[in-house]
C-alpha positions in Angstrom: 0.0 0.0 0.0 2.8 2.4 1.0 4.8 1.5 -2.1 1.8 2.1 -4.3 1.3 5.5 -2.7 4.9 6.4 -3.3 4.7 5.2 -6.9 1.6 7.4 -7.5 3.2 10.4 -5.9 6.4 9.9 -8.0 4.3 9.4 -11.2 2.3 12.6 -10.5 5.5 14.5 -9.8 7.1 13.4 -13.1 3.9 14.3 -15.0 3.9 17.8 -13.5 7.6 18.3 -14.2 7.2 17.2 -17.9 4.2 19.5 -18.3 6.0 22.5 -16.7 9.0 22.0 -18.9 7.1 21.6 -22.2 7.6 24.3 -24.8 4.9 26.9 -25.2 2.6 26.4 -28.2 1.3 29.5 -30.0 -2.4 30.2 -29.8 -2.8 33.6 -31.5 -3.4 33.7 -35.3 -0.8 35.2 -37.5 -1.4 38.9 -38.4 0.4 41.1 -40.8 2.5 44.1 -39.6 2.2 47.6 -40.9 1.2 48.0 -44.5 4.0 48.9 -46.9 1.6 51.3 -48.5 1.4 53.2 -45.2 3.8 56.2 -45.1 6.9 55.4 -43.2 8.1 58.7 -42.0 8.9 58.1 -38.3 12.3 57.4 -36.8 13.3 55.4 -33.7 16.7 55.8 -32.1 18.1 54.7 -28.8 20.5 52.7 -26.8 20.7 49.1 -25.5 21.9 48.6 -21.9 21.5 45.8 -19.3 22.2 45.5 -15.6 24.2 42.4 -14.8 23.6 40.1 -11.8 26.2 42.1 -9.9 24.5 45.4 -10.7 27.0 46.5 -13.3 25.5 48.4 -16.3 26.6 46.9 -19.6 26.2 48.6 -23.0 24.8 46.5 -25.9 27.8 47.2 -28.1 28.0 45.3 -31.4 24.6 43.7 -30.8 21.5 43.5 -33.1 18.2 45.2 -32.2 15.0 43.9 -33.7 12.0 46.2 -34.4 8.8 44.0 -34.3 5.3 45.3 -35.1 2.9 44.7 -32.2 0.2 42.1 -33.2 -1.6 39.5 -31.2 0.9 36.9 -32.5 4.0 38.9 -31.8 2.7 40.0 -28.4 2.2 36.3 -27.4 5.7 35.4 -28.7 7.2 38.4 -27.0 5.6 37.6 -23.6 6.6 34.0 -23.6 10.0 34.0 -25.4 11.5 37.4 -24.5 10.0 38.3 -21.1 9.5 34.8 -19.6 12.5 33.1 -21.4 10.3 30.1 -22.5 11.0 28.1 -25.6 8.2 28.7 -28.1 7.1 25.9 -30.5 5.2 26.5 -33.7 6.9 29.6 -35.0 5.7 30.4 -38.5 8.2 32.0 -40.9 5.4 34.4 -42.1 4.9 35.7 -38.6 7.7 38.3 -38.6 7.7 39.5 -42.2 7.6 43.1 -41.1 10.5 42.7 -38.6 13.6 44.9 -39.1 17.0 44.6 -37.6 19.7 47.2 -36.9 23.2 46.8 -35.6 24.3 48.8 -32.5 27.6 50.7 -32.4 30.3 50.5 -29.7 28.2 52.6 -27.4 25.0 50.4 -27.9 23.3 53.1 -30.0 20.9 52.1 -32.9 18.6 53.8 -35.4 15.6 52.8 -37.5 14.6 55.3 -40.2 11.5 55.3 -42.4 9.3 53.5 -39.8 5.6 53.3 -40.4 3.4 54.7 -37.6 2.3 52.2 -35.1 3.3 50.2 -32.0 6.5 48.1 -31.9 8.6 45.8 -29.7 12.3 46.4 -29.6 14.5 43.5 -28.4 18.1 42.6 -28.4 20.6 40.3 -26.6 23.6 41.6 -24.8 26.5 39.2 -24.4 29.6 39.6 -22.4 32.3 37.5 -20.6 31.5 37.2 -16.9 34.8 36.8 -15.0 35.4 34.1 -12.4 35.9 35.4 -8.8 39.0 36.3 -6.9 40.3 35.3 -3.5 43.2 37.6 -2.7 45.4 37.5 -5.8 44.1 34.1 -6.9 41.6 33.8 -9.7 39.0 31.1 -9.0 36.3 29.8 -11.2 35.8 29.8 -14.9 34.8 32.7 -17.0 31.4 32.3 -18.6 29.4 33.9 -21.3 26.5 35.9 -19.9 23.4 36.6 -22.2 20.8 39.1 -21.1 17.7 39.9 -23.2 16.8 43.6 -23.3 13.5 44.9 -24.5 11.1 47.9 -24.8 7.8 48.8 -26.3 7.3 52.0 -28.3 4.5 53.8 -30.2 5.3 56.2 -33.0 3.2 58.6 -35.1 3.9 59.9 -38.6 7.0 62.2 -38.8 7.8 61.6 -35.1 11.3 60.9 -33.9 11.4 58.8 -30.7 14.4 58.1 -28.4 14.0 54.8 -26.5 16.1 52.9 -24.0 16.1 49.1 -24.6 17.0 47.7 -21.2 16.8 44.8 -18.8 15.2 45.1 -16.5 12.9 47.3 -18.6 12.4 51.0 -17.7 
């Protein structure tokens, strides 16, 4: 009787663990981004910065920033993949046809010109070598690559120029 109870508890625990670790499946339908016929006269500029676990502010130098139109599909993806860090199954290659990318400079600055009015997600990954720790003059531990996702949401109107800080944690 006791073995059977332990077996059932173990089985339930494994089922819960597998369910919790399963990738997220998209539920929202795919929608198009801004129309190419729409006048694209806005401009979005800004910087990418993140705060490391130790509180140190890092610039997003030599990273890529993505400008993604806000739709139900991209909002669902953004919440689960970018904000929650979950793996997302079922990505459709048509889903981000309106996505644009821009490289950042050494100071983490980026610029998007000729942007159609609307609402957008901005996202980018900042990577840097995290050093081991020191005890006196002795270096202990291995250096590791730290990856931090930075993001923001912005709305632009025709002919508007917007400055935005793409950060983690978000502003």
